[in-house]
C-alpha positions as CSV (number, residue, x, y, z in Angstrom):
1,M,-6.5,-21.9,-3.4
2,E,-5.5,-18.9,-5.5
3,E,-2.2,-19.0,-7.3
4,A,0.7,-17.0,-5.7
5,L,1.2,-13.6,-7.0
6,E,4.1,-13.1,-9.5
7,V,6.5,-10.4,-8.4
8,V,9.3,-8.2,-9.6
9,E,12.2,-7.8,-7.2
10,V,14.7,-4.9,-6.9
11,V,17.4,-5.1,-4.3
12,A,19.1,-1.9,-3.1
13,G,22.4,-2.9,-1.5
14,R,23.7,-6.3,-0.6
15,E,22.2,-8.8,1.8
16,P,19.0,-6.8,2.5
17,E,17.9,-6.5,6.1
18,H,14.5,-4.8,5.4
19,A,11.8,-5.2,2.7
20,V,9.2,-3.1,1.1
21,I,6.2,-4.8,-0.5
22,W,4.9,-2.1,-2.9
23,L,1.5,-2.6,-4.7
24,H,0.8,-0.9,-8.0
25,G,-2.4,0.9,-9.1
26,L,-5.2,-0.1,-11.4
27,G,-4.1,-1.2,-14.9
28,A,-0.4,-1.0,-14.1
29,D,1.9,-3.9,-13.0
30,G,4.8,-4.7,-10.8
31,H,7.3,-2.9,-13.0
32,D,5.6,0.5,-12.3
33,F,7.6,1.7,-9.3
34,G,10.9,-0.1,-9.7
35,P,12.5,3.0,-11.4
36,I,11.8,5.0,-8.2
37,V,14.1,2.9,-6.0
38,P,17.4,4.6,-6.8
39,A,15.9,8.0,-6.0
40,L,14.9,6.9,-2.5
41,S,18.5,7.2,-1.2
42,L,18.1,4.5,1.4
43,S,20.6,4.3,4.2
44,G,20.7,0.4,4.2
45,P,20.1,-2.6,2.1
46,V,16.5,-3.2,1.2
47,R,14.6,-5.7,-0.9
48,F,11.7,-4.2,-2.9
49,V,9.0,-6.7,-3.8
50,F,6.6,-5.4,-6.6
51,P,3.8,-7.9,-7.2
52,H,1.5,-8.1,-10.2
53,A,-2.2,-7.9,-9.4
54,P,-4.4,-10.5,-10.9
55,V,-6.1,-9.7,-14.3
56,R,-9.8,-9.3,-13.9
57,P,-12.7,-7.5,-15.5
58,V,-13.3,-4.0,-14.0
59,T,-16.9,-2.9,-14.0
60,I,-16.3,0.8,-14.1
61,N,-14.2,0.3,-17.2
62,Y,-17.0,-1.5,-19.0
63,G,-15.8,-4.9,-17.9
64,T,-12.4,-4.5,-19.6
65,R,-9.9,-7.1,-18.2
66,M,-6.8,-5.5,-16.6
67,R,-4.6,-5.9,-13.6
68,A,-6.6,-4.9,-10.5
69,W,-6.5,-5.7,-6.8
70,Y,-10.3,-5.6,-6.7
71,D,-13.3,-4.6,-8.8
72,I,-14.6,-1.0,-8.9
73,F,-18.4,-0.8,-9.3
74,A,-19.0,3.0,-9.3
75,L,-17.2,6.4,-9.1
76,D,-18.3,6.6,-5.5
77,R,-15.8,4.1,-4.2
78,L,-17.5,3.6,-0.8
79,S,-21.1,3.1,-1.9
80,H,-20.6,-0.5,-3.2
81,E,-17.3,-2.1,-2.4
82,D,-15.9,-5.3,-3.8
83,E,-15.5,-6.9,-0.4
84,A,-14.6,-10.3,-1.8
85,G,-11.9,-8.9,-4.0
86,L,-10.5,-6.7,-1.3
87,R,-10.2,-9.7,1.1
88,A,-8.8,-12.0,-1.6
89,S,-6.0,-9.5,-2.3
90,Q,-5.4,-9.1,1.5
91,A,-4.9,-12.8,1.7
92,A,-2.5,-12.8,-1.3
93,V,-0.4,-10.0,0.1
94,T,-0.3,-11.6,3.6
95,T,1.2,-14.6,1.8
96,L,3.9,-12.3,0.3
97,I,4.7,-11.0,3.8
98,D,5.0,-14.6,5.1
99,A,7.4,-15.3,2.2
100,E,9.7,-12.5,3.3
101,V,9.6,-13.8,6.9
102,A,10.6,-17.2,5.6
103,R,13.6,-15.5,3.8
104,G,14.8,-14.1,7.1
105,I,13.2,-10.6,7.3
106,P,10.8,-10.3,10.3
107,T,7.6,-8.4,9.9
108,E,8.8,-5.5,12.0
109,R,11.4,-4.8,9.2
110,I,8.8,-4.9,6.4
111,V,7.0,-1.9,5.1
112,L,3.7,-2.5,3.2
113,A,3.2,0.2,0.5
114,G,0.9,0.9,-2.4
115,F,-0.3,3.5,-4.8
116,S,-4.0,4.0,-5.6
117,Q,-5.7,0.6,-5.5
118,G,-2.4,-0.8,-4.1
119,G,-2.5,1.7,-1.3
120,V,-6.1,0.6,-0.5
121,I,-4.9,-3.0,-0.2
122,A,-1.9,-1.9,1.9
123,L,-4.3,-0.4,4.4
124,Q,-6.7,-3.3,4.2
125,T,-3.9,-5.8,4.9
126,G,-1.7,-3.8,7.3
127,L,-4.4,-2.8,9.7
128,R,-5.5,-6.4,10.1
129,L,-2.1,-8.2,10.1
130,E,-1.4,-10.1,13.3
131,Q,2.3,-9.2,13.3
132,Q,3.9,-5.8,13.7
133,L,5.0,-4.0,10.5
134,A,7.7,-1.4,10.2
135,G,5.2,0.9,8.5
136,I,2.3,1.3,6.1
137,M,2.6,3.6,3.1
138,V,-0.5,4.8,1.4
139,L,-0.1,6.9,-1.8
140,S,-3.2,8.5,-3.5
141,A,-5.5,6.0,-1.9
142,Y,-8.3,5.6,0.7
143,L,-9.4,3.4,3.6
144,P,-11.7,0.5,2.4
145,L,-14.4,-1.4,4.3
146,R,-14.3,1.5,6.8
147,A,-17.1,0.1,9.0
148,T,-15.2,-3.1,9.7
149,V,-11.9,-1.6,10.8
150,A,-12.7,-1.0,14.5
151,D,-13.7,-4.7,14.9
152,E,-11.1,-6.3,12.7
153,R,-8.0,-4.3,13.3
154,S,-5.0,-5.9,14.9
155,A,-3.4,-4.7,18.1
156,A,0.0,-5.5,16.6
157,N,-0.2,-2.5,14.3
158,A,-2.1,-0.1,16.5
159,A,1.0,2.1,16.9
160,T,2.5,1.5,13.4
161,S,3.4,4.6,11.5
162,I,1.1,5.2,8.5
163,F,2.4,7.5,5.7
164,M,-0.5,9.0,3.7
165,A,0.1,11.2,0.7
166,H,-2.2,12.6,-1.9
167,G,-2.4,15.2,-4.7
168,D,-4.8,18.1,-4.2
169,Q,-5.6,18.1,-7.9
170,D,-6.3,14.4,-8.2
171,P,-9.2,13.8,-10.6
172,V,-9.3,10.0,-10.1
173,L,-9.5,9.8,-6.4
174,P,-10.4,13.2,-4.9
175,Q,-8.2,14.2,-2.0
176,A,-11.3,14.7,0.1
177,L,-11.7,10.9,0.1
178,A,-8.1,10.5,1.5
179,V,-8.7,13.2,4.1
180,E,-11.8,11.4,5.3
181,S,-9.8,8.2,5.5
182,R,-7.0,10.0,7.4
183,D,-9.5,11.5,9.9
184,H,-11.1,8.1,10.5
185,L,-7.8,6.5,11.1
186,R,-6.8,9.2,13.5
187,S,-10.1,8.8,15.3
188,L,-9.0,5.3,16.0
189,D,-5.7,6.6,17.4
190,Y,-3.5,5.6,14.4
191,D,-0.3,7.5,13.9
192,V,-0.9,9.0,10.4
193,E,1.8,11.2,8.8
194,W,-0.1,13.2,6.2
195,H,1.3,14.9,3.1
196,S,-0.5,16.9,0.4
197,Y,1.1,17.9,-2.9
198,P,0.1,20.2,-5.8
199,M,-0.3,17.3,-8.3
200,A,-2.8,15.0,-9.9
201,H,-3.0,11.2,-9.6
202,M,0.7,10.6,-9.6
203,V,3.9,10.7,-7.6
204,S,6.0,13.8,-7.5
205,A,9.7,14.5,-6.7
206,D,8.8,16.2,-3.4
207,E,6.8,13.1,-2.5
208,I,9.7,10.8,-3.2
209,R,11.9,12.9,-1.0
210,D,9.4,12.6,1.8
211,I,9.0,8.9,1.3
212,S,12.8,8.5,1.5
213,T,12.9,10.4,4.8
214,W,10.0,8.3,6.2
215,L,11.4,4.9,5.0
216,N,14.9,5.7,6.4
217,A,13.3,6.5,9.8
218,R,11.3,3.3,9.8
219,F,14.3,1.2,9.0
220,A,16.5,3.0,11.6
221,V,14.2,1.7,14.3
222,G,13.2,-1.6,12.7
């Protein structure tokens, strides 16, 4: 059994009624997105859980060990995917969701979010989760293990809102990869809210405003 993920927690307001589990990108850690929380202008109390990915060698970076949710074998992310790593991170994140439920926040009040690799795992996990989520937020990322989604997806999140955002100047993960992912999800009748921004592999002020609007809408109905 793998060790539980270590996390950083930021609580906006007292006695949180909702939670956001937000996964960082390759080489970052759970401290990466904490500073964004005050800028989200949330309408109610929310607990943010920012886990640290395991440290592992990353093939595309010459085997350098760093925090990563899965290995990357080539620039073409879909030609040879680290299925074992993707599924292991899916299991670890599912455990984090279970922990929030045990603390009194039901899954329908939990948003699963992530940037880059973290966004990939948010989709990998959220689409297959057997309990309904409040939403899935995917920033500068793409849909992994695409061929398995139709068979493995859970009916519980068939109608769950998916927020997808990407920079049109992204040199790390070209926006075309996210567009293909968006279109595949829509072909399976997922509710994808799409946003494109004039930026690279990053998060912008306009994006934060749109995230705020989307999160507040999810929590208003959760």
